[in-house]
C-alpha positions as a Python dict, from the first residue, in 0.01 Angstrom:
ca = {
    (1, 'X'): (0, 0, 0),
    (2, 'X'): (-291, 172, -173),
    (3, 'X'): (-502, 18, -448),
    (4, 'X'): (-720, 197, -699),
    (5, 'X'): (-952, 30, -947),
    (6, 'X'): (-1036, 226, -1257),
    (7, 'X'): (-1357, 123, -1429),
    (8, 'X'): (-1597, -157, -1336),
    (9, 'X'): (-1529, -530, -1349),
    (10, 'X'): (-1779, -759, -1515),
    (11, 'X'): (-1950, -1055, -1342),
    (12, 'X'): (-1700, -1295, -1502),
    (13, 'X'): (-1407, -1116, -1339),
    (14, 'X'): (-1242, -1089, -1682),
    (15, 'X'): (-1074, -757, -1754),
    (16, 'X'): (-1206, -636, -2089),
    (17, 'X'): (-1131, -307, -2261),
    (18, 'X'): (-1223, -22, -2036),
    (19, 'X'): (-1364, -242, -1764),
    (20, 'X'): (-1096, -236, -1496),
    (21, 'X'): (-739, -148, -1415),
    (22, 'X'): (-588, -206, -1072),
    (23, 'X'): (-310, 21, -952),
    (24, 'X'): (-122, -58, -630),
    (25, 'X'): (136, 182, -487),
    (26, 'X'): (411, 74, -250),
    (27, 'X'): (644, 341, -115),
    (28, 'X'): (989, 210, -32),
    (29, 'X'): (1292, 391, 101),
    (30, 'X'): (1416, 597, -193),
    (31, 'X'): (1173, 478, -462),
    (32, 'X'): (808, 398, -535),
    (33, 'X'): (674, 78, -692),
    (34, 'X'): (349, 109, -886),
    (35, 'X'): (204, -234, -973),
    (36, 'X'): (-52, -221, -1252),
    (37, 'X'): (-286, -507, -1350),
    (38, 'X'): (-536, -534, -1633),
    (39, 'X'): (-552, -350, -1962),
    (40, 'X'): (-417, -1, -2021),
    (41, 'X'): (-627, 155, -2292),
    (42, 'X'): (-809, 475, -2381),
    (43, 'X'): (-1078, 400, -2122),
    (44, 'X'): (-842, 340, -1827),
    (45, 'X'): (-545, 562, -1906),
    (46, 'X'): (-678, 876, -1735),
    (47, 'X'): (-676, 713, -1392),
    (48, 'X'): (-330, 569, -1454),
    (49, 'X'): (-190, 904, -1566),
    (50, 'X'): (-337, 1088, -1266),
    (51, 'X'): (-196, 833, -1023),
    (52, 'X'): (153, 846, -1172),
    (53, 'X'): (158, 1223, -1210),
    (54, 'X'): (68, 1258, -844),
    (55, 'X'): (373, 1048, -755),
    (56, 'X'): (628, 1225, -977),
    (57, 'X'): (649, 1544, -769),
    (58, 'X'): (841, 1362, -495),
    (59, 'X'): (1143, 1337, -726),
    (60, 'X'): (1183, 973, -624),
    (61, 'X'): (1239, 709, -891),
    (62, 'X'): (922, 532, -998),
    (63, 'X'): (911, 165, -1092),
    (64, 'X'): (607, 77, -1299),
    (65, 'X'): (552, -298, -1264),
    (66, 'X'): (353, -395, -1573),
    (67, 'X'): (391, -772, -1532),
    (68, 'X'): (15, -812, -1482),
    (69, 'X'): (-75, -587, -1776),
    (70, 'X'): (-219, -797, -2057),
    (71, 'X'): (-267, -513, -2308),
    (72, 'X'): (-142, -160, -2363),
    (73, 'X'): (-247, 70, -2647),
    (74, 'X'): (-102, 395, -2780),
    (75, 'X'): (-284, 597, -2513),
    (76, 'X'): (-109, 391, -2244),
    (77, 'X'): (229, 427, -2411),
    (78, 'X'): (176, 801, -2442),
    (79, 'X'): (90, 822, -2073),
    (80, 'X'): (411, 640, -1978),
    (81, 'X'): (617, 875, -2196),
    (82, 'X'): (450, 1169, -2022),
    (83, 'X'): (521, 1017, -1680),
    (84, 'X'): (888, 963, -1774),
    (85, 'X'): (922, 1324, -1888),
    (86, 'X'): (750, 1461, -1579),
    (87, 'X'): (957, 1241, -1347),
    (88, 'X'): (1273, 1370, -1517),
    (89, 'X'): (1162, 1730, -1465),
    (90, 'X'): (1136, 1662, -1091),
    (91, 'X'): (1475, 1488, -1078),
    (92, 'X'): (1329, 1138, -1071),
    (93, 'X'): (1308, 862, -1329),
    (94, 'X'): (1071, 597, -1457),
    (95, 'X'): (1172, 232, -1477),
    (96, 'X'): (926, -9, -1637),
    (97, 'X'): (912, -379, -1549),
    (98, 'X'): (756, -590, -1818),
    (99, 'X'): (834, -953, -1864),
    (100, 'X'): (546, -1033, -2100),
    (101, 'X'): (676, -1071, -2451),
    (102, 'X'): (374, -907, -2613),
    (103, 'X'): (400, -594, -2398),
    (104, 'X'): (781, -569, -2439),
    (105, 'X'): (736, -607, -2812),
    (106, 'X'): (515, -296, -2825),
    (107, 'X'): (791, -94, -2656),
    (108, 'X'): (1044, -228, -2909),
    (109, 'X'): (828, -168, -3217),
    (110, 'X'): (760, 192, -3117),
    (111, 'X'): (1120, 268, -3017),
    (112, 'X'): (1015, 346, -2661),
    (113, 'X'): (1257, 85, -2532),
    (114, 'X'): (1526, 343, -2610),
    (115, 'X'): (1347, 621, -2420),
    (116, 'X'): (1209, 441, -2115),
    (117, 'X'): (1422, 226, -1886),
    (118, 'X'): (1295, -134, -1925),
    (119, 'X'): (1361, -436, -1706),
    (120, 'X'): (1231, -793, -1735),
    (121, 'X'): (1187, -835, -1357),
    (122, 'X'): (1142, -619, -1052),
    (123, 'X'): (1478, -743, -922),
    (124, 'X'): (1644, -631, -1246),
    (125, 'X'): (1484, -286, -1218),
    (126, 'X'): (1602, -252, -859),
    (127, 'X'): (1956, -355, -960),
    (128, 'X'): (1954, -97, -1239),
    (129, 'X'): (1828, 169, -1000),
    (130, 'X'): (2098, 85, -744),
    (131, 'X'): (2369, 90, -1012),
    (132, 'X'): (2266, 435, -1136),
    (133, 'X'): (2264, 568, -780),
    (134, 'X'): (2616, 436, -717),
    (135, 'X'): (2744, 566, -1050),
    (136, 'X'): (2525, 850, -1186),
    (137, 'X'): (2749, 880, -1492),
    (138, 'X'): (2681, 515, -1586),
    (139, 'X'): (2478, 619, -1886),
    (140, 'X'): (2131, 621, -1735),
    (141, 'X'): (1893, 748, -1998),
    (142, 'X'): (1693, 1039, -1869),
    (143, 'X'): (1360, 1030, -2050),
    (144, 'X'): (1227, 1364, -2159),
    (145, 'X'): (1377, 1711, -2137),
    (146, 'X'): (1565, 1822, -1831),
    (147, 'X'): (1449, 2126, -1639),
    (148, 'X'): (1567, 2446, -1808),
    (149, 'X'): (1869, 2624, -1665),
    (150, 'X'): (1789, 2986, -1573),
    (151, 'X'): (1963, 3219, -1815),
    (152, 'X'): (2078, 2923, -2023),
    (153, 'X'): (1874, 3008, -2332),
    (154, 'X'): (2046, 3143, -2643),
}
């Protein structure tokens, strides 16, 4: 498991805007879990985006565990939408775990809960992933555009 800290933590250890974001990656058989802790904002989103984009090329499903994220702003939401689109282009997907009411509410208010696969727990995300593998026609939402079909343009 690799961990990356974006930004600097203060002496109090409190994660304030732009101070720190911890990203831990765990590669499992068939999928990747990315556990994020802290605040996702304009000051930390670049490191988050780079880390996720580097993982999308494998085509494996990504599970973003946001249970330890206390705040996410529009820059963070935009980054997750970009990750979902990029994952889809490589044949993968993005599943987001977020049990915190405040963070889930942001997804609902923006309509992103209809574009990004959300789960309340990691176990729920893994069940959803297993179900879509067993039955690909089960209605899994594929965020973002699919890769263009050669010669398929009108």
